[in-house]
C-alpha positions as CSV (number, residue, x, y, z in Angstrom):
1,M,-0.1,0.0,0.0
2,I,1.0,3.6,-0.8
3,N,0.2,6.4,1.0
4,K,2.6,9.4,-0.8
5,V,1.8,13.1,-1.0
6,T,3.4,15.5,-3.2
7,L,2.9,19.2,-3.1
8,V,4.1,22.1,-4.6
9,G,2.7,25.5,-3.5
10,N,3.1,28.7,-1.2
11,L,3.3,28.5,2.1
12,G,0.1,30.7,3.8
13,K,1.7,31.7,6.6
14,D,5.1,31.5,8.9
15,P,5.2,27.8,10.4
16,E,3.3,27.2,14.2
17,V,5.8,25.8,16.7
18,R,5.1,24.2,19.9
19,R,7.1,22.1,22.2
20,L,5.5,19.7,23.8
21,D,6.4,18.4,27.3
22,N,8.6,15.7,26.2
23,G,10.9,18.3,24.2
24,V,9.8,17.1,21.0
25,V,9.2,20.3,18.5
26,V,6.1,20.0,16.3
27,A,5.6,23.0,13.6
28,K,2.1,23.3,11.1
29,F,1.9,24.8,8.3
30,S,-0.7,25.5,5.2
31,V,0.5,25.3,1.7
32,A,-1.8,26.7,-1.5
33,T,-1.5,25.0,-4.7
34,N,-2.8,26.0,-7.5
35,E,-4.8,24.7,-10.8
36,S,-5.4,27.4,-14.3
37,Y,-8.2,26.3,-16.5
38,K,-10.1,27.8,-19.6
39,D,-14.0,27.8,-17.8
40,K,-17.0,27.5,-20.5
41,G,-16.7,31.1,-21.9
42,G,-13.1,30.5,-22.7
43,E,-11.9,32.5,-19.7
44,W,-8.4,31.3,-17.6
45,Q,-9.7,30.5,-13.9
46,T,-7.0,29.9,-11.0
47,Q,-8.8,27.2,-8.5
48,T,-6.7,27.0,-5.1
49,E,-6.7,24.6,-2.7
50,W,-5.3,25.2,0.6
51,H,-3.5,22.1,2.6
52,D,-2.6,21.5,6.5
53,V,1.0,20.3,7.0
54,V,2.1,19.5,9.7
55,V,6.2,18.1,10.7
56,W,8.0,16.6,13.6
57,R,11.3,16.9,15.5
58,Q,14.5,18.2,13.7
59,L,12.2,19.3,10.6
60,A,10.0,21.2,13.0
61,E,12.8,23.0,14.2
62,R,14.2,24.1,10.6
63,A,10.8,24.8,9.4
64,E,10.5,27.2,12.2
65,R,14.2,28.5,11.1
66,D,13.6,28.7,7.3
67,L,10.7,28.4,6.1
68,K,8.5,32.3,5.8
69,K,5.4,33.2,4.5
70,G,4.7,33.1,0.4
71,K,7.9,30.7,0.0
72,L,7.7,28.6,-2.7
73,V,8.5,25.0,-1.2
74,Y,8.1,21.4,-2.2
75,I,7.1,18.9,0.4
76,E,7.1,15.1,0.7
77,G,4.9,13.2,3.5
78,K,1.8,11.0,3.7
79,L,-1.7,12.2,4.4
80,T,-3.3,11.4,7.8
81,H,-6.8,11.8,9.3
82,R,-7.7,12.7,13.4
83,K,-10.3,12.9,15.1
84,Y,-11.1,15.1,18.0
85,T,-13.4,16.9,20.8
86,D,-13.2,20.0,20.7
87,A,-14.0,22.1,24.1
88,N,-18.0,22.4,23.8
89,N,-17.8,18.2,23.1
90,V,-18.4,18.7,19.5
91,D,-16.1,15.9,17.4
92,R,-14.1,17.7,14.7
93,Y,-12.2,16.0,12.0
94,V,-9.2,17.2,10.8
95,T,-7.2,16.0,7.3
96,E,-3.0,17.0,7.3
97,V,-0.3,16.3,5.4
98,V,2.2,14.8,7.7
99,G,5.7,15.7,5.8
100,N,8.9,14.0,5.9
101,M,11.0,16.2,3.4
102,V,10.9,19.8,2.7
103,R,12.5,21.8,0.3
104,I,12.6,25.7,-0.7
105,L,12.1,26.4,-4.0
106,E,14.1,29.9,-5.1
107,R,13.4,31.2,-8.3
108,N,16.5,32.9,-10.3
109,T,16.5,36.1,-11.3
110,D,17.9,35.5,-13.8
111,R,15.6,33.1,-15.9
112,P,12.4,35.1,-14.6
113,G,9.6,32.4,-14.1
114,Q,12.3,29.9,-14.2
115,F,13.0,27.6,-11.0
116,P,16.8,26.5,-10.4
117,D,18.4,22.9,-11.5
118,A,20.3,21.1,-9.3
119,S,23.2,23.3,-9.8
120,D,21.9,27.0,-8.7
121,A,22.1,27.8,-5.5
122,P,20.9,29.1,-2.6
123,H,18.2,26.1,-2.3
124,S,17.5,24.4,1.4
125,D,16.7,20.6,1.2
126,F,15.9,19.0,5.1
127,S,13.7,15.3,5.5
128,T,13.7,13.3,8.3
129,P,16.6,11.4,9.8
130,D,14.8,8.3,7.7
131,E,13.8,10.0,4.8
132,P,18.0,10.4,3.5
133,K,18.2,14.0,1.6
134,R,18.7,13.7,-2.0
135,D,22.4,14.4,-3.2
136,N,22.0,15.5,-6.9
137,S,24.8,17.7,-6.4
138,S,26.9,16.1,-9.5
139,G,24.4,17.3,-12.2
140,E,23.1,13.5,-12.8
141,T,20.0,12.9,-13.6
142,Q,18.2,10.4,-11.5
143,D,14.6,8.0,-12.6
144,D,13.0,8.8,-9.4
145,D,14.1,12.9,-9.3
146,L,12.2,15.5,-9.6
147,P,13.6,18.1,-11.7
148,F,13.9,20.5,-9.7
């Protein structure tokens, strides 16, 4: 079975970071993705979807330090659903992406509208310890690697 989510979008706000009693750090933030299409009248429309993302431990610490509202990010993770009871004793349901890899994508100012390739700098790539960083510094294309 596979539960994998890949998002490329902009941060809606700076991450909200909490430190739990046991010292574990958790960060939550929203990511907006856009889809453009032509309506029946031939006019271009843009539909924005908002995704709630949660990252834990070292990834949360790095998100707190490096992620800011408006940044373009690449997120890999899994889709989760959870239920909780609010203060009014009403059951609430939440769908979130639990991220295990985050990459900040920065636009290259020399080529407006273009994303950096593997040799361009700067970009920040961080992942959880069980998800190794992808090293594309050699410039070689890997079959399972995205082109940014």
